[in-house]
C-alpha positions, 0 to 999 in steps of 0.5 A: 308412856308418851308425853301428854298421857300422864298430865294432859293439862300441864302438857297442853300449857308447857309442851303444846307441840310435843308428840306422844309417840314413844321415843328413846330420847326426848329433846326439850327445846327452849326459845330465845327472847320473844320466841315460842314453842312454834319455833321448833314445831317442824324440827321433828322432820329432821330427826329420827323417830327415836328422838322426840322434839318437845318444844317448851311454851313459856307464859305470854306467847302462843296458847299462853298469850294471856298469861303474865311472862316471867321476868326472872330466871330463878322462879321460871327454872324452879317451876319448869324443873317441877313441870318436866320431872314427870316426863324425865322417865327416859333419857332426855336432852336440852336445847336452848338458844340465847335466853333459852340456853340459860333457862335449860342450864339452870334447870339442868343444875336443879335436876342434878343437885336436887333430883340426881338426874342429868340430861344425856346432853346439853346444847346451848346456842348463841348464849354467852357462858354464864360465868362471863362478866357482864359488860353491857347495860340493860336495855329492857327498861329503855323508853319505847322508841329506843327499845324498838330500835334495839329490837331492830338492831338485833334482827330477831323480830320479823321486819313485818312486825314493825310495820303493824303497830298493833302487833308490835304493841302486843309483843312488846310486853313479852319482849321486855319481860324476856329481856329483863329475865336474861339481863338481870340474871346473876350466875351463882357458881356451883358444881359443874354438870356431869353431862356433856355440853355442846355450845353453838355460835354464829360466825357473824354474831358480833354480840356473842363471839367465840370468846364469850361461848368458850367458857361454857367448857367450865360448866361440865366435868364431861365432854365439851364441844364448841361449834361455830356456824354461818350466820348472825345471832339467829344462825339457828334459822340460817344454818338450821340444817347443819345445826339439826344434823349436828344435834341429831348425830350427837344424840344418836351417838348417845343412844349407841353408847347406852345400848 
């Protein structure tokens, strides 16, 4: 049974671009701060039909623009764990970039500890390991001019957004909420995951360097791989073909191992 055939209303909200075709593995994709499910809508073109891309749409963006975004990881992970459970009736994997990496990590922890379920692979991208000490001051509560300058520095917001004040004002509440969500996240030590983890980083990412990504190795009792790709924090765009090829190859290996 494909995604959407079990509970269309839930899928419309959280999984709006998920294909209902049968697949051997479902890859749930979680966006970075300010991003939506549309980031992953064309990923399916780079994957075999045995892998279905299931982009996750968070409140406050896309078809959920009128909804209040979450400002804390814990309640969001709790809700998403319950939302995804009906769609975990076959092998599944998680991919999350930056903020999305922590969200899917916390969902994986809940699935393992409370439901005895585990993804076949966890892909975290552009995200400091959860156990790495925080040293940067929060920016989500900066006055608007300073907050906008921080957005410019990070280079994740399209340049044209800054040229359209109405659009910028529409996006600012979601960006502030997402920044608050990730900047107030507090890692709670617990049992490592049993699934393999691959962590990706950008070679020109000056905020999330290899030293901050390597400790993801501590979060699994299985295999760990670290892959640095050309680009800054948003290398998932600049190096997308290489990134998707790596994910696709890894998941195909997982499929072969189970057959």
